[in-house]
C-alpha positions in Angstrom: -24.7 65.9 19.8 -25.6 62.2 19.1 -28.0 60.7 21.7 -26.2 59.9 25.0 -28.5 57.7 26.8 -29.0 54.2 25.3 -32.1 52.2 24.6 -32.6 48.5 25.4 -35.5 46.8 23.7 -36.9 43.4 24.4 -37.6 41.0 21.5 -40.8 39.1 21.2 -43.6 38.2 18.9 -44.2 41.8 17.9 -40.5 42.4 17.0 -39.4 39.2 15.5 -40.2 40.1 11.9 -37.0 41.1 10.1 -38.4 44.3 8.6 -39.8 45.3 12.0 -36.5 44.7 13.8 -34.5 46.7 11.1 -36.9 49.6 11.6 -36.4 49.3 15.4 -32.6 49.4 15.1 -32.9 52.3 12.7 -35.1 54.1 15.2 -32.5 53.9 17.9 -32.2 50.5 19.6 -28.8 50.0 21.0 -29.2 46.7 22.9 -31.6 43.9 22.2 -32.9 42.0 25.3 -33.9 38.3 25.2 -36.3 37.5 28.0 -35.6 33.8 29.1 -38.9 33.7 31.0 -40.4 33.0 27.6 -39.5 30.9 24.6 -37.4 27.8 23.9 -33.7 27.7 23.3 -34.3 27.3 19.6 -36.4 30.5 19.6 -33.6 32.5 21.1 -31.0 31.1 18.8 -33.1 32.0 15.8 -33.6 35.5 17.1 -30.0 35.9 17.8 -29.3 35.1 14.1 -32.0 37.6 13.2 -30.5 40.4 15.3 -27.0 39.9 13.8 -28.4 40.0 10.3 -30.5 43.0 10.9 -27.6 44.8 12.5 -25.4 44.0 9.6 -28.1 45.3 7.2 -28.2 48.6 9.2 -24.4 48.8 9.3 -24.3 48.7 13.1 -23.2 46.3 15.9 -25.9 45.7 18.3 -25.4 44.1 21.8 -27.5 41.2 23.0 -28.6 40.9 26.6 -29.8 37.6 28.0 -32.2 38.2 30.9 -32.5 35.1 33.1 -35.9 34.2 34.6 -34.7 33.4 38.1 -36.8 31.6 40.6 -40.4 30.8 39.7 -42.2 32.3 42.7 -45.8 31.9 41.5 -49.1 30.4 42.4 -50.5 27.5 40.4 -53.4 27.3 38.0 -57.2 27.5 38.6 -59.8 25.2 37.3 -61.4 27.9 35.2 -58.3 30.0 34.7 -59.1 32.7 37.2 -61.1 33.5 40.4 -62.3 36.7 42.0 -61.3 37.2 45.6 -63.4 39.4 47.9 -61.9 41.6 50.7 -62.3 39.8 54.0 -62.5 36.3 52.5 -60.3 33.4 53.5 -58.0 32.0 51.0 -55.4 29.2 51.2 -52.1 28.8 49.3 -51.6 25.0 49.3 -48.4 23.5 48.1 -50.3 20.2 47.6 -53.1 21.6 45.5 -53.1 20.5 41.9 -56.0 22.7 40.5 -57.2 25.8 42.3 -60.7 27.3 43.0 -62.2 30.2 44.8 -60.9 28.9 48.2 -57.4 27.7 47.5 -54.7 27.5 44.9 -51.4 25.5 44.4 -47.8 26.8 44.6 -45.1 26.5 42.0 -42.8 27.7 44.7 -43.2 24.8 47.3 -40.8 26.5 49.9 -43.1 29.4 50.6 -44.5 27.7 53.6 -41.0 27.9 55.2 -40.6 31.5 54.4 -43.7 33.0 55.9 -45.3 33.2 59.3 -48.5 34.7 60.8 -48.6 38.4 60.4 -46.6 38.5 57.1 -48.2 40.2 54.1 -48.1 38.5 50.7 -48.7 40.4 47.5 -49.9 38.6 44.3 -50.2 39.8 40.7 -47.6 42.7 41.2 -49.4 43.8 44.3 -52.9 44.0 43.0 -54.0 41.3 45.4 -53.0 41.6 49.1 -53.2 38.6 51.5 -52.6 38.7 55.3 -51.0 35.4 56.5 -53.2 34.1 59.4 -51.4 30.8 60.1 -49.2 28.2 58.4 -50.2 24.6 58.8 -48.1 21.9 57.0 -48.3 22.6 53.2 -51.0 25.2 53.7 -50.7 28.9 54.2 -54.1 30.3 55.5 -54.7 33.9 54.7 -57.3 36.6 54.8 -57.8 38.8 51.7 -57.1 42.4 52.5 -57.3 43.7 48.9 -59.2 41.5 46.5 -59.9 41.4 42.8 -59.4 39.0 39.9 -56.6 36.5 40.2 -55.6 34.3 37.3 -53.2 31.5 36.7 -49.5 31.6 37.6 -49.4 35.1 39.0 -46.3 36.1 40.9 -45.9 36.2 44.6 -43.8 38.7 46.7 -43.5 39.0 50.4 -43.8 42.6 51.7 -40.3 43.6 53.1 -38.6 40.7 51.2 -37.3 37.5 52.9 -38.1 34.7 50.4 -35.3 32.2 50.4 -35.4 31.1 46.8 -31.9 31.2 45.1 -31.3 33.7 42.4 -30.1 31.0 39.9 -32.2 27.9 39.2 -31.3 24.8 37.1 -33.2 26.5 34.2 -31.0 29.6 34.6 -27.9 27.5 34.2 -29.2 26.0 31.0 -30.3 29.5 29.8 -26.8 30.8 30.4 -25.4 28.2 28.0 -28.1 29.1 25.5 -27.3 32.8 25.9 -23.6 32.2 25.2 -24.6 30.1 22.1 -26.6 33.2 21.1 -23.4 35.4 21.5 -24.9 37.4 24.4 -22.7 40.4 25.5 -24.6 40.9 28.8 -26.3 38.5 31.2 -28.9 40.0 33.5 -29.4 38.1 36.7 -32.9 38.2 38.3 -33.8 38.5 41.9 -30.1 39.1 43.2 -29.8 39.1 47.0 -26.1 39.5 47.4 -22.7 39.5 45.7 -22.5 35.6 45.8 -25.4 35.4 43.4 -23.5 37.6 40.9 -20.2 35.8 41.4 -21.9 32.5 40.8 -23.6 33.8 37.6 -20.2 35.2 36.4 -18.4 31.8 36.9 -21.1 29.9 35.0 -21.2 32.5 32.2 -17.4 32.5 31.9 -17.3 28.7 31.7 -20.1 28.6 29.2 -18.7 31.5 27.2 -15.2 30.2 27.0 -15.9 27.8 24.1 -17.6 30.6 22.2 -14.8 33.2 22.9 -17.2 35.4 24.9 -16.6 37.1 28.3 -20.1 38.5 29.0 -20.7 41.4 31.4 -23.0 40.7 34.3 -25.9 42.9 35.1 -27.5 42.5 38.6 -31.3 43.1 38.6 -32.2 44.9 41.8 -35.7 43.7 42.6 -35.5 42.3 46.1 -35.7 44.2 49.3 -32.6 42.3 50.6 -30.5 43.7 47.8 -30.8 47.3 49.0 -28.7 47.1 52.2 -25.9 45.2 50.3 -26.1 47.3 47.1 -22.4 48.3 47.3 -21.3 44.7 47.5 -23.5 43.8 44.5 -22.0 46.7 42.5 -18.5 45.6 43.4 -19.3 42.1 42.0 -21.1 43.1 38.9 -20.5 45.2 35.8 -23.8 47.1 36.3 -27.2 47.0 37.8 -30.8 47.1 36.4 -33.3 49.1 38.4 -36.1 46.6 38.0 -38.9 48.7 39.5 -41.7 46.0 39.1 -40.9 43.5 41.7 -38.9 45.9 43.7 -42.0 48.3 44.2 -44.1 45.3 45.3 -41.5 44.5 48.0 -40.5 48.0 49.3 -43.7 49.9 48.3 -44.3 52.1 45.3 -43.5 55.3 47.1 -40.0 54.2 47.9 -38.9 53.4 44.4 -38.2 56.9 42.9 -35.7 57.8 45.7 -34.2 54.3 45.5 -33.9 54.7 41.7 -31.9 57.9 42.1 -29.7 56.5 44.8 -29.0 53.3 42.8 -28.0 55.2 39.6 -25.8 57.6 41.7 -24.0 54.7 43.4 -23.5 52.9 40.1 -21.8 55.9 38.5 -19.6 56.5 41.5 -18.5 52.8 41.4 -17.8 53.1 37.6 -20.5 50.6 36.9 -23.5 50.7 34.4 -27.2 51.4 35.3 -30.3 50.4 33.3 -33.7 51.8 34.3 -36.5 49.4 33.5 -40.2 48.5 34.0 -43.3 50.1 32.7 -41.4 53.0 31.2 -43.8 53.4 28.2 -46.4 50.9 29.3 -49.4 52.6 27.7 -47.8 52.2 24.3 -48.4 48.5 24.4 -51.9 49.4 23.1 -51.7 53.2 22.4 -49.8 54.9 19.7 -48.8 57.8 22.1 -47.4 57.7 25.6 -48.9 59.4 28.7 -47.4 62.6 29.9 -46.3 60.8 33.1 -44.4 58.3 31.1 -42.6 61.0 29.2 -41.6 62.5 32.5 -40.5 59.2 33.8 -38.1 58.4 30.9 -36.7 62.0 30.9 -36.2 61.9 34.7 -34.3 58.6 34.4 -32.0 60.3 31.9 -31.5 63.3 34.2 -30.7 60.8 37.0 -27.8 59.7 34.9 -28.9 56.2 33.8 -27.0 54.5 31.1 -30.0 53.1 29.4 -33.7 53.0 29.5 -35.5 49.8 28.8 -38.6 48.7 27.0 -40.1 45.3 27.8 -43.6 44.4 26.7 -43.8 47.5 24.7 -41.6 46.1 22.0 -42.0 42.4 22.8 -45.8 42.2 22.6 -47.0 45.6 22.0 -48.9 47.0 18.9 -46.3 49.7 18.1 -42.8 48.3 18.6 -41.2 50.8 16.1 -43.1 53.8 17.2 -42.4 53.3 20.9 -38.7 53.2 20.2 -38.9 56.3 18.0 -40.8 58.1 20.9 -38.5 57.0 23.5 -35.5 58.2 21.4 -37.1 61.6 21.0 -37.7 62.0 24.7 -34.1 60.8 25.6 -32.6 63.3 23.1 -34.5 66.2 24.5 -33.6 65.2 28.1 -29.9 64.8 27.1 -29.8 68.3 25.7 -31.3 69.8 28.8 -28.6 68.5 31.2 -26.5 71.1 32.9 -22.7 70.2 32.8 -20.6 71.1 35.8 -17.6 68.9 35.1 -15.1 70.5 37.2 -17.0 69.8 40.4 -17.1 66.1 39.6 -13.4 66.0 39.8 -13.1 67.4 43.2 -11.4 64.8 45.6 -10.8 62.4 42.7 -7.8 60.1 43.1 -6.2 58.2 40.2 -5.0 54.7 40.8 -4.0 54.0 37.2 -2.3 55.8 34.3 -5.1 55.1 31.9 -7.7 56.4 34.4 -5.8 59.6 34.7 -5.6 60.0 30.9 -9.3 59.4 30.7 -10.1 62.2 33.3 -7.5 64.4 31.5 -9.2 63.9 28.2 -12.6 65.0 29.7 -11.1 68.0 31.4 -9.3 69.1 28.3 -12.3 68.6 25.9 -14.6 70.4 28.3 -12.4 73.5 28.6 -11.2 73.6 25.0 -14.8 73.2 23.8 -13.7 70.3 21.6 -16.0 68.7 19.1 -15.3 65.2 20.2 -13.2 62.8 22.2 -11.7 60.0 20.2 -10.6 57.1 22.4 -8.6 54.2 20.8 -9.4 51.4 23.0 -9.0 47.6 23.3 -10.9 46.8 26.5 -13.1 49.9 26.7 -12.0 50.8 30.3 -11.0 54.4 29.4 -14.3 55.1 27.8 -16.2 53.6 30.8 -14.5 56.0 33.1 -15.2 58.9 30.8 -18.9 57.9 30.5 -19.3 58.2 34.3 -19.1 62.0 34.0 -21.6 64.4 32.3 -20.0 66.2 29.4 -21.6 67.8 26.4 -18.8 66.4 24.1 -19.4 63.0 22.4 -17.0 60.2 23.1 -16.2 58.1 20.1 -14.6 54.7 21.0 -12.7 53.2 18.1 -11.8 49.6 18.6 -10.7 46.6 16.5 -12.6 44.2 18.9 -16.1 43.4 17.9 -16.8 42.2 21.4 -15.7 45.5 22.8 -17.7 47.4 20.2 -20.9 45.6 21.3 -20.2 46.0 24.9 -19.7 49.7 24.6 -23.2 50.0 23.1 -24.6 50.3 26.6 -22.2 53.0 27.9 -23.7 56.4 28.3 -22.3 59.0 25.8 -20.0 56.4 24.2 -20.4 55.7 20.5 -18.4 52.7 19.4 -16.9 52.5 15.9 -14.8 49.7 14.3 -11.3 50.5 13.3 -8.5 48.0 12.5 -5.3 49.1 14.3 -1.7 48.9 13.0 1.2 51.3 14.0 0.5 54.2 16.3 0.7 57.1 13.8 -1.2 55.2 11.1 -4.0 54.3 13.4 -4.3 57.9 14.7 -4.4 59.1 11.1 -7.1 56.4 10.3 -9.1 57.4 13.2 -9.2 61.0 12.3 -10.2 60.2 8.8 -13.0 57.8 10.0 -14.5 60.6 12.2 -14.1 63.1 9.3 -15.5 60.8 6.6 -18.4 59.7 8.8 -19.5 63.2 9.4 -18.9 63.0 13.2 -16.5 66.0 13.0 -15.6 68.6 10.3 -12.3 70.1 9.1 -11.0 72.7 11.6 -12.6 71.1 14.7 -10.6 70.5 17.7 -10.6 66.9 19.1 -8.9 65.1 22.0 -7.5 61.6 21.2 -6.3 58.9 23.6 -4.2 56.0 22.7 -1.9 53.5 24.2 1.7 52.5 23.4 2.3 49.7 22.5 -1.0 49.4 20.6 -3.6 46.7 21.3 -2.9 46.1 24.9 -5.9 46.3 27.3 -5.4 48.9 30.0 -2.5 50.4 28.1 -3.8 54.0 27.4 -1.0 56.4 28.3 -1.1 59.2 25.8 -3.4 62.2 25.2 -3.2 64.2 22.1 -5.0 67.4 21.0 -5.6 67.5 17.2 -7.0 70.1 14.8 -9.0 68.0 12.3 -8.0 68.0 8.7 -4.5 69.5 9.2 -3.0 66.2 8.2 -5.9 64.1 7.1 
């Protein structure tokens, strides 16, 4: 079995060397993430060219994800770069302050004074600093330090329980969407989503910007605000998938709540036929260490067992010392977790209803491949819809998606247990024969294997899959 769960890796200074990037792709990266919180447009465009060249050298198509920064909810800068806050001390967040000191600091997010009231709890630097709001006077938020420590320039601010009014999309995000489309991004990840409107707005902007480049990107909603949890179903309906962004989410809802939320979000995404990415600190120690902690190994494996489509590396590959080794390590963990999954496919089909012919063909292919113990499912697809439905169910049979569309091939790089391959299509019979030969010549199957093939007639129409065929490999190839 090839690896089912996919790996997303963030590009940065540590991974922008062509040789390093090629080794990362060879080690198992499926999707490359561009973090628009850092870098200029020309940096991203240069890296996009680098990714396409490295992928071509490796004989693969790699998807690109543009991750938007979102609202800059941060403190300002200190005179000496940082201060140390003591528990019990008073500290002022001052929207009018230009340069901070041990008593006060400025705000990049000026509207914070409208969003908080006495009794609120503010968490700075990913929750390492905790401030209790005492009063709000004009542009000043007066607080008492509950949990102190070192606080440096431009650290993020969260409000415990959520409730910050900053919009998910900023003017910078709008410009970055245009840059992402110039880069040929296949996915746009939207930060700090609060509701479906945020997702719909991002999709409209991405479709407009992508039209002149011939791109229809998929939209991934990052779930990192407390307000997103009660309306998760609406967000899923509006998006193509979600990212369980455990960093800011944990600060807003509390660390203890995140593991159960992760399981719930992944389960909801699969049930809604949407994608799920698990992110943040998955292999954090490997930023500086050559091996992960045992807890990190378990964390990655548990995300796989939860059913996530992909696990993500952030600073580990962007700025860490071991960008290649961390991908190799994550791939090994994922493969082991994939193999350990128990498959109970029949129970997943209980109470299923099929609204479309191609959806019923997808489920029929899964059921047939599972009970006939087939070596592979071969789906000839134009849009990828059939393989998305197949990938929502656990099965120990690899799904090979053969498509003539490069955009579809890249998009499928994120689907769990789907392995996209390029195949030009002509007539039905000729294409089926070519698909069988491609699997055989590529070593994906061997002569005598039983495989299930799905195809649509007429060929090349999105959503047109209407035929299921069972083939003994090599009888006609």
